[in-house]
LUMKEDO-290917 format. One line per 10 residues: number of its first residue (from 1); their letters; for each residue x, y, z of N, C-alpha, C. Coordinates in nm, 3 decimals. Last residue first. Example, Ala and Ser with C-alpha at 12.3 -4.5 7.8 and 13.67 -1.06 7.14 Angstrom:
2
2	sa	1.285 -0.225 0.708 1.367 -0.106 0.714 1.290 0.003 0.787; 1.319 -0.569 0.780 1.230 -0.450 0.780 1.320 -0.330 0.780
//
This chain:
158
158	xxxxxxxxxx	10.869 13.699 5.566 10.879 13.663 5.425 11.000 13.737 5.360; 10.832 13.782 5.826 10.913 13.662 5.803 10.923 13.625 5.655; 10.501 13.918 5.794 10.631 13.913 5.865 10.698 13.781 5.833; 10.353 14.024 5.498 10.363 13.916 5.596 10.501 13.917 5.660; 10.318 14.195 5.295 10.334 14.255 5.427 10.347 14.153 5.535; 10.270 14.057 5.069 10.389 14.147 5.072 10.417 14.208 5.205; 10.017 13.932 5.134 10.145 13.859 5.130 10.270 13.941 5.133; 9.815 14.075 5.372 9.857 14.090 5.240 9.999 14.026 5.231; 9.622 13.849 5.568 9.728 13.952 5.568 9.773 13.955 5.421; 9.271 13.798 5.649 9.399 13.770 5.576 9.497 13.880 5.599
148	xxxxxxxxxx	8.973 13.633 5.710 9.072 13.732 5.766 9.204 13.699 5.701; 8.646 13.573 5.641 8.780 13.558 5.586 8.866 13.674 5.642; 8.345 13.405 5.709 8.443 13.507 5.756 8.578 13.476 5.688; 7.999 13.371 5.621 8.136 13.327 5.616 8.233 13.442 5.655; 7.665 13.267 5.714 7.767 13.367 5.690 7.911 13.304 5.690; 7.432 13.066 5.527 7.519 13.084 5.642 7.621 13.188 5.608; 7.290 12.963 5.309 7.213 13.013 5.425 7.306 13.022 5.550; 7.364 12.882 5.065 7.415 12.804 5.174 7.354 12.844 5.309; 7.221 13.087 4.922 7.215 12.943 4.877 7.256 12.852 4.997; 7.296 13.329 5.036 7.164 13.279 5.055 7.145 13.126 5.018
138	xxxxxxxxxx	7.586 13.386 5.196 7.539 13.318 5.077 7.402 13.261 5.099; 7.734 13.665 5.317 7.629 13.576 5.345 7.581 13.516 5.206; 8.063 13.757 5.449 7.961 13.747 5.344 7.854 13.653 5.383; 8.334 13.960 5.558 8.223 13.864 5.585 8.126 13.870 5.473; 8.679 14.023 5.591 8.558 14.022 5.509 8.457 13.919 5.562; 8.967 14.208 5.651 8.859 14.122 5.714 8.738 14.135 5.624; 9.316 14.244 5.600 9.176 14.270 5.570 9.091 14.172 5.641; 9.635 14.412 5.646 9.550 14.298 5.650 9.407 14.346 5.616; 9.787 14.639 5.642 9.854 14.516 5.609 9.763 14.394 5.617; 9.602 14.851 5.658 9.732 14.873 5.599 9.798 14.743 5.554
128	xxxxxxxxxx	9.272 14.714 5.581 9.371 14.782 5.667 9.501 14.803 5.584; 8.936 14.702 5.503 9.075 14.701 5.452 9.166 14.781 5.544; 8.658 14.516 5.549 8.739 14.619 5.615 8.883 14.597 5.565; 8.354 14.441 5.393 8.495 14.426 5.395 8.561 14.549 5.466; 8.059 14.257 5.337 8.122 14.366 5.402 8.270 14.338 5.410; 7.758 14.150 5.200 7.900 14.150 5.178 7.963 14.272 5.245; 7.484 14.182 5.174 7.538 14.051 5.220 7.688 14.036 5.197; 7.377 14.417 5.138 7.438 14.360 5.019 7.500 14.224 5.051; 7.305 14.500 5.398 7.199 14.465 5.302 7.248 14.399 5.176; 7.552 14.559 5.510 7.478 14.445 5.555 7.372 14.401 5.459
118	xxxxxxxxxx	7.791 14.644 5.245 7.692 14.679 5.347 7.619 14.556 5.392; 8.105 14.747 5.080 7.985 14.664 5.108 7.897 14.718 5.219; 8.412 14.850 5.228 8.332 14.814 5.107 8.213 14.736 5.156; 8.498 14.926 5.472 8.556 14.995 5.359 8.474 14.972 5.237; 8.244 14.951 5.732 8.326 14.877 5.638 8.384 14.966 5.528; 8.267 15.134 6.040 8.203 15.110 5.912 8.300 15.037 5.816; 8.406 14.939 6.319 8.363 15.061 6.252 8.298 15.037 6.116; 8.467 14.711 6.457 8.563 14.759 6.360 8.526 14.899 6.299; 8.251 14.657 6.636 8.391 14.631 6.679 8.491 14.706 6.590; 8.018 14.725 6.496 8.040 14.783 6.631 8.190 14.770 6.670
108	xxxxxxxxxx	8.051 14.567 6.274 8.047 14.713 6.261 8.067 14.782 6.389; 8.054 14.314 6.390 8.176 14.360 6.330 8.166 14.516 6.306; 7.786 14.299 6.486 7.898 14.285 6.579 8.024 14.343 6.520; 7.636 14.325 6.241 7.624 14.424 6.355 7.741 14.417 6.447; 7.717 14.097 6.109 7.743 14.227 6.051 7.731 14.335 6.154; 7.636 13.887 6.286 7.781 13.899 6.249 7.802 14.044 6.199; 7.358 13.931 6.299 7.436 13.940 6.423 7.582 13.962 6.383; 7.292 13.881 6.028 7.263 14.018 6.085 7.343 14.035 6.216; 7.366 13.608 6.012 7.433 13.714 5.933 7.416 13.854 5.991; 7.170 13.507 6.184 7.314 13.489 6.219 7.397 13.593 6.140
98	xxxxxxxxxx	6.944 13.553 6.036 6.957 13.624 6.168 7.105 13.616 6.213; 6.971 13.381 5.829 6.992 13.525 5.800 7.008 13.597 5.936; 7.127 13.068 5.881 7.021 13.163 5.905 7.064 13.310 5.879; 7.369 12.845 6.040 7.273 12.883 5.939 7.175 12.995 5.983; 7.679 12.970 6.185 7.564 12.880 6.188 7.461 12.935 6.086; 7.970 13.045 5.975 7.883 13.058 6.083 7.765 12.964 6.082; 8.307 12.955 5.894 8.162 12.969 5.860 8.078 12.971 5.987; 8.627 13.088 5.805 8.537 13.022 5.899 8.394 13.043 5.853; 8.967 13.110 5.730 8.833 13.105 5.675 8.747 13.028 5.775; 9.263 13.305 5.748 9.162 13.219 5.816 9.032 13.225 5.741
88	xxxxxxxxxx	9.613 13.347 5.646 9.468 13.379 5.652 9.387 13.270 5.727; 9.885 13.294 5.646 9.840 13.418 5.582 9.693 13.445 5.591; 10.171 13.125 5.744 10.037 13.162 5.782 9.994 13.293 5.723; 10.380 12.964 5.504 10.359 13.063 5.611 10.211 13.100 5.620; 10.428 12.803 5.283 10.451 12.742 5.416 10.431 12.841 5.533; 10.344 12.955 5.070 10.481 12.925 5.081 10.522 12.879 5.224; 10.077 13.030 5.259 10.139 13.065 5.131 10.286 13.044 5.148; 9.785 12.894 5.409 9.932 12.912 5.411 9.978 12.938 5.272; 9.498 12.929 5.606 9.557 12.940 5.479 9.708 12.971 5.491; 9.288 12.731 5.808 9.407 12.824 5.800 9.466 12.817 5.664
78	xxxxxxxxxx	8.950 12.706 5.895 9.064 12.663 5.811 9.167 12.775 5.803; 8.784 12.642 6.213 8.829 12.732 6.097 8.939 12.666 6.016; 8.548 12.387 6.291 8.681 12.450 6.306 8.713 12.539 6.185; 8.194 12.457 6.336 8.307 12.376 6.309 8.438 12.455 6.324; 8.065 12.756 6.296 8.018 12.614 6.279 8.141 12.529 6.244; 8.159 13.011 6.527 8.177 12.938 6.404 8.110 12.805 6.412; 8.035 13.317 6.644 8.054 13.177 6.672 8.059 13.099 6.541; 8.169 13.617 6.723 8.114 13.544 6.610 8.139 13.398 6.637; 8.295 13.757 6.927 8.158 13.714 6.951 8.089 13.655 6.827; 8.559 13.765 6.812 8.481 13.886 6.841 8.329 13.857 6.852
68	xxxxxxxxxx	8.534 13.439 6.719 8.620 13.553 6.708 8.531 13.675 6.724; 8.545 13.083 6.765 8.477 13.208 6.768 8.579 13.317 6.757; 8.679 12.855 6.808 8.560 12.842 6.724 8.479 12.973 6.735; 9.038 12.827 6.814 8.916 12.892 6.859 8.803 12.876 6.761; 9.137 12.489 6.738 9.150 12.632 6.730 9.023 12.698 6.784; 9.221 12.204 6.672 9.199 12.259 6.803 9.230 12.414 6.797; 9.235 12.166 6.401 9.160 12.074 6.480 9.127 12.123 6.617; 9.212 12.359 6.130 9.265 12.370 6.263 9.179 12.276 6.357; 9.278 12.244 5.811 9.175 12.264 5.912 9.242 12.263 6.048; 9.465 12.413 5.568 9.466 12.315 5.670 9.355 12.344 5.772
58	xxxxxxxxxx	9.587 12.480 5.245 9.484 12.503 5.342 9.488 12.384 5.443; 9.818 12.654 5.031 9.770 12.538 5.098 9.669 12.578 5.206; 10.019 12.767 4.761 9.904 12.787 4.845 9.856 12.654 4.905; 10.223 12.681 4.602 10.261 12.760 4.721 10.142 12.779 4.814; 10.117 12.565 4.380 10.174 12.476 4.480 10.214 12.548 4.606; 9.843 12.622 4.217 9.945 12.703 4.277 10.005 12.631 4.399; 9.693 12.394 4.136 9.740 12.490 4.036 9.856 12.578 4.089; 9.631 12.247 4.365 9.688 12.177 4.250 9.746 12.274 4.147; 9.704 12.336 4.692 9.639 12.374 4.573 9.708 12.309 4.453; 9.732 12.099 4.958 9.804 12.187 4.863 9.721 12.211 4.739
48	xxxxxxxxxx	9.648 12.063 5.271 9.587 12.035 5.145 9.649 12.140 5.048; 9.781 11.913 5.552 9.797 12.034 5.468 9.751 11.996 5.325; 9.569 11.762 5.796 9.665 11.755 5.686 9.665 11.882 5.602; 9.505 11.969 6.092 9.480 11.854 6.003 9.586 11.852 5.888; 9.692 12.062 6.379 9.636 12.095 6.246 9.610 11.965 6.171; 9.813 12.074 6.639 9.677 12.021 6.617 9.617 12.068 6.488; 10.025 12.360 6.606 9.984 12.238 6.675 9.841 12.202 6.636; 10.277 12.507 6.392 10.135 12.495 6.438 10.111 12.360 6.506; 10.525 12.509 6.293 10.508 12.554 6.426 10.373 12.546 6.482; 10.503 12.439 6.026 10.559 12.339 6.119 10.542 12.377 6.258
38	xxxxxxxxxx	10.419 12.674 5.902 10.325 12.569 5.928 10.377 12.470 6.025; 10.549 12.980 6.045 10.566 12.859 5.966 10.463 12.751 6.000; 10.383 13.301 6.050 10.440 13.184 6.122 10.448 13.061 6.035; 10.256 13.499 5.920 10.390 13.467 5.871 10.452 13.349 5.944; 10.073 13.614 6.194 10.090 13.615 6.049 10.239 13.578 6.017; 10.071 13.395 6.479 10.095 13.526 6.417 10.107 13.508 6.265; 9.826 13.232 6.686 9.931 13.218 6.582 9.947 13.355 6.512; 9.616 13.278 6.848 9.747 13.261 6.913 9.863 13.240 6.816; 9.404 13.307 6.675 9.408 13.187 6.757 9.540 13.166 6.823; 9.577 13.500 6.430 9.450 13.439 6.474 9.473 13.319 6.562
28	xxxxxxxxxx	9.728 13.817 6.373 9.718 13.672 6.348 9.581 13.624 6.394; 9.694 14.068 6.434 9.831 14.032 6.403 9.839 13.880 6.382; 9.422 14.265 6.313 9.469 14.150 6.378 9.614 14.116 6.342; 9.399 14.622 6.346 9.419 14.506 6.256 9.473 14.389 6.338; 9.157 14.813 6.460 9.279 14.756 6.506 9.298 14.625 6.425; 9.008 15.047 6.223 9.004 14.930 6.315 9.143 14.881 6.354; 9.003 15.252 6.051 8.985 15.285 6.189 8.988 15.161 6.281; 9.194 15.362 5.767 9.114 15.256 5.837 9.110 15.293 5.992; 9.360 15.550 5.656 9.218 15.585 5.677 9.141 15.484 5.760; 9.690 15.586 5.807 9.588 15.524 5.718 9.447 15.561 5.756
18	xxxxxxxxxx	9.867 15.884 5.836 9.796 15.787 5.904 9.688 15.722 5.810; 9.968 16.071 5.650 10.060 15.985 5.729 9.991 15.871 5.796; 9.759 16.225 5.554 9.827 16.130 5.466 9.919 16.034 5.541; 9.689 16.364 5.787 9.585 16.274 5.720 9.658 16.178 5.626; 9.925 16.509 5.829 9.879 16.412 5.928 9.782 16.313 5.866; 9.919 16.670 5.603 10.034 16.577 5.618 9.993 16.471 5.719; 9.694 16.827 5.657 9.695 16.740 5.540 9.805 16.629 5.552; 9.783 16.970 5.887 9.670 16.880 5.894 9.667 16.781 5.782; 9.990 17.122 5.764 10.024 17.026 5.868 9.913 16.921 5.886; 9.838 17.281 5.590 9.940 17.193 5.533 9.976 17.081 5.638
8	xxxxxxxx	9.684 17.429 5.783 9.620 17.341 5.684 9.715 17.243 5.627; 9.898 17.563 5.914 9.810 17.473 5.987 9.733 17.375 5.898; 9.987 17.720 5.698 10.078 17.625 5.767 9.995 17.521 5.841; 9.756 17.870 5.652 9.809 17.785 5.544 9.898 17.681 5.604; 9.738 18.009 5.894 9.629 17.920 5.849 9.675 17.826 5.746; 9.968 18.159 5.891 9.957 18.057 5.991 9.843 17.960 5.958; 9.916 18.339 5.684 10.020 18.241 5.665 10.008 18.122 5.764; 9.718 18.495 5.793 9.677 18.409 5.688 9.785 18.300 5.663
//
């Protein structure tokens, strides 16, 4: 009986030691790593600074991948910077609910079940230890959107 309790305790410790997420978290996007300085990026459009939060800025990547995990983007993705460091990507897909269905199926196959949401709710999110991935479908705009980010407190170089 004592060995069963020890085995149970060891199993519980293992479950607590390893995060519940099952997907491989991205360490950046398009060859750029999380936390990389804006000055180190090539072929970026002008940095658009948020009027309310001067640390937040957005820049369109003029020459960046227009796809990720078989999700094809409509146009160039936008890169998000916080205090001059890379923290996220926003991209939009081609119009149509069929495109949303392809995106949601592709990411479920690649990343496993989402932490939140479902394809039918037009919103899915995968939460990792230091980053997250979300897709959504806006029926008004008739196109899926992708958001990949790193949690600021976990950004390398900060």
